[in-house]
N, C-alpha and C positions, 0 to 999 in steps of 0.2 A: 788650792790650786788643782788638786786631783778632782775635786767636784766640778770645777770649771771645765777641766779636760773631758770629763764624762759627758757634761752637758753639750760641749762642742761636738763630740762624737755623735751624740744623739741627734743634734741638729743636722750634721752631715748626712746621717741616715735618712732623716726626713726629707732632706733636699733630693736625695736619690729617688725617693718615692715620687716626689713631684716631677722629676725628670722622666721617670717611667710613665707617669700619668700623661705627660705632654706627648710622649711617643705614642701612647694609646690614642690620644687626640688626633695625631697625624694619621693613625690607622683608621680612625673614624672618618677622617676626611677622605681617605681612599674609598671607604664604603659609600660615602655620599657621591663621590665621582662615579663609582660603579652604578649606583641607582640612576644617576643622570644619564650615563652612557646607555644603560638599558632602556631608559625612557626614550632617548633619541632613536635607538635601534628599533624599538617597538613602533614608534611613530612612522619611521621609514618603511617598515614592513607593512603597516596598514596602508600607507600611501601606495605602495606597490600592489597590495591586494585590491585596493580601490581601482587602480588603473587596469588590473587584470580583469576585474569584474565588469568594468565599463566596456572593455574591449570584447569580453565574452558576450555581454548584452548586445553590443553592436553587431557582432557576427551572427548571433542567434536570431536577432530581429531581421537582419538582412536575409538569412536563409529562410525565415518564415515568410518574409515578403516575396521572395522568389517562388516559394511554394504556393502562396496565395495567388500570385499572378498566373502561375502554371495551371492551378486548379480553375481559376476564373476563365482562362482561355479554353481549357478542356470543356468546361460546362457551356461556354458560349458556342463552341463547335458542335457539341451535342444538341443544343437548342436549335442551332441553325440547320442541322441535319433533320431534326424533327419537323421544323417549319418547311423545309424543302420537300420532304416526303408527304407532309400534309397538303402542300400545294398540288403535288402530283396526284394525290388521292382525290382532291376536290375536282381536278381536271377530269380524272377517270370517271368519277361519279356523274359529272356533267355530260360527258360523252355517252355514258351508258344510258342515262335518262333520255338523251336525244335519240339514241338507237331504238329504245323501247317505244317511242312515240311514232316510229315509222310503221308502215303496213307490214304484216308478216312476210309477204312475198319479197319485199325489198330488204327486210331485216336479214333474211336467210341467204341473200345473195353474197357471193364472195367469201371472205374469211372472217367476217364480222363476229359471228358467235364464238369461233375458235380464239380469235384475238382477245375478245372480252374475257373469256375464261382464263386464258393465260395471264392477262393483266391482273385479274383478281387474285390469282395464286401468287404473283410477284409482289403484290402490295400487302402481304401479311405483315402485321405490326411486329417489329423486333425492337424492344426498348434499348436505346443506346446506353453504353456504360458512361456514367457521369465523368469518371476519371479512369485512366489506364491503370493496369496492375502495377506497372513500374512507379507511377506517381503515387499510388496508394501505399506501396512499400516505402517510398521516400518519406511520406507523411508519417507513417508508423515509426520509422527510424528516428525521425525528429522528435516525436512524442516520447519515445523511450529515452533519448538523450536528455530531453527536458526534464523527465522524471528524475534522472540522476542529478541534474543541477539543482532542482527544487529540494531533493532529499538532502544534498550536501548543505545547502543554505539553511534548511530547517533544523538540521542537526546542530549547526553553529548557534542558531537562535535558541534552541532548546537545551543547550549544554548545561546551563545553570539548573534548569528544571530536572534534567536527567540525573543530576547529582543527588537529588532527593531520593532516588531509587524508584523501583517499579511499584505499581499499585499493588496493594495487598488483596488478593482475590480469595474469596471463600465460596465454595459451591453451595447452591441453594437446593436442598433436598426436595422442596416442594415443586421444583421444575423438572427433576430428573426422570427420564424415561424409566418405566418399570424394569427394564433389563439392565439398568445401571444401579449398582449397590454402592451407597455412600456410607462413609464412616460417621460415627457419632459427632465428631467435631467438624464435619463438612469439608475435610481436607483430602478425602480419599474416595475414589469411586472405582468399582470393578464391574466390567461387563460380564453378564452371565446369561446362559441359555434359558433358564427357568425364570419367568418374571416374578418380581416381588409382589406380595399382597399389600398394595398401597391404596390409599383413598384416591379415587378418580375425581379430578376437579379441573377447571378450565386452564389453570396455570401450568399444568403438567404436560410435557410432550408425550403423546400417546402413540405416535407412529414413527417419527424420526428418533434415533438413539441420541438425543441431545440433552445437555444440561446447561444451565445459566449460572453465572456468578451472582452473589447477593449485591444489593445496593445499586450498582450502576453509576452512571455519570450524567449530569444535566448541564455541565459547564466545564470549562477549563481544558487543559491538556494532560493526558495520561498515557502511560505505556506499560506493557507487561511483556515478558519474554517467555518463549515456549521452546523447549528442546524436542526435536522430532528425529525419528530414525530414518533410515534410507528405505523408502517404500511404505507400505501399510496404507490403511484407510483412515483419514483424519480430515478435519476441517475446523477452522477457528476464525473468530472475528467478533463483530458486535451486531446486535439486533435492537430495533426499537422495542420498547417495553410492550407495545400493543401488537407486536408481530404474532401471527397465528402460531399456535402450538398443537392444534388438533388436526389429525388426518395427514395425508401427504402434503408436503409443503413445497411451495415454489421459492427456493432459496436464492432470491435475486434482490438487488437494491429496490426494485419496484415494490417488493413485498416487505421492505424494511430490514433486509439482511445484507451486510457488507462483509464478505468473508473470502478466505483463501482455502481451497480444498485440494490438498495434494498437488500444489503448484498449478491449479486452474483457478481462474476468476469465476465467481458465481454470478456471472452476467448472462444476458441472453442476446447473442449467442455466447457460449463459453469461450474464453481465451486461454489457450495453453501457454504456460510460462515454463521456460527451460533454463533456470539459473544453473551455471556450471562453475564448479561442482555444486550439486544440490546441497544447500546449507542444512546443518543439523540443528541450528538454533535460530529461531525467528523472533522478531520484535513486532508487536502489534502497537501501533501508535494512533491515538485518537486526539484530534483537535476539534472540540465541539463547536466553538464559535467559528472556526475556520471551515467547518463542514467537510472534514477530511478524515479518512481512515486509510492508513498506509501500513504496508508490511515490508520489513527489511530482513536481510541476512544479518543477524545481530553480531556475529563474529567480526564481519568486515564492514558493517553499516552499508551494505549494498541494497538499494531499493529493488523490490521484486514486483510489487503491485500497489497502485494508489487509486483510491476512489475519491473524487473531488465533487464538490457541490452536493454532498450527501444530504438527503431530505430527512433530517431528524424531526422536523416539524415541531420543535420545542419539547419533544418527549425525552424522557430518560432513556439512555441506551445501556445495554447490559452486555458484558463479555459473554461470548457464546462458544460452545464446544460441541462438536459432533464426533461420535466415537463408533468404531466398528465393534462387532461382537468379540468377546474375549479381551476387552480393553480394561486397563486399570488406570486410575487417576489418583496419584498420590500427592500429599502435601509436599511442597518444596521447602526445604530447610537450608539455611545458609551453610556452606561447606559441604553440601551434598556431593558435589562433583569430586571432591577429594576422596570420598568414600566409595565412589562408583566402582563397581566390579562388573566385568563383561558378563552379560547374560543375567544380571540380577537387578532388581528394582531397588534403588537406593535413594531416590530423589523425589522432590515435591510433586508436581503434577505429572505423574508417570502414566502415560496413556499407551498401552500396548495393543496395537491392532494387527492381528495375524502375525505375531512375533516381533512387531516393531513398536518402538516407544515414542511417546510424546510427553514432555514435562514442562510445566510452568516453572521458570527459574527465578531465583532471588535476584 
């Protein structure tokens, strides 16, 4: 009887375990309800996002249509003015030719010579502006807003790619200007007044204080981040592999250079960019197939400058850096920012130009 009692007690204990397991099953059901609820909420948020994007697209296209119409009207008015003045000029030429065919005695009578001279002065060609300055500013404002929109959308599209981390850049000593001293591992460079005794060859910059990264890219999307100080002399971006490296360079997209120089675009004419406050950390983003090079404030993902329809011409493109004298370029190591001390060089690509720094960040 005692054995049966013990067995019964053991069965009751097992029953309690099953009851607890069933309660856990109910808890699992709650988890399933939560995942379904989150799925419904996510679908609703995406529907709202789609509606927002569609409305934003409609507004932007409407604004662009208004600008297009205004620019078209302005250009039509400018063309009409040119046509009107051309007609007046044709009439004046016809009248002058008729006057010259008259005998000298008759030609000099009255105010004809004086009138002709005054008419010639009045008909000086003054090329009309295609669009007004206000309309040009409106167009530029629209372009800047559109850059913000494109930057936001592309950051969403590239979120998975960005999780893979930035490109691992190593400096190429064969391209470094003689005034730039690189470390043995190619992760550090120092600007110096006395040039190094290095072999002169076509791959090396011999005039501009520049250096390239190894390898480069011929496809895909890539990015790297650079920490800059407030002020100083610096430039960064990408260049075609065939870009000139000898003598004074024209650092423009036409010459195969897409870069940002101390918040100026390297275009012709140069565009001054004034992000407020000036960011200390920049992201260089390359989309090879999309023919796009863009620069962002990495801390807040704010677009600064974007080159579109970049003519890579199927060539490999290389990360490019231009440094001022007294500069240092140090390897970026993870966790470097935690060890940073004011006034000391503690992190990867640390480029100091006239007391200011620039670093490629992990």
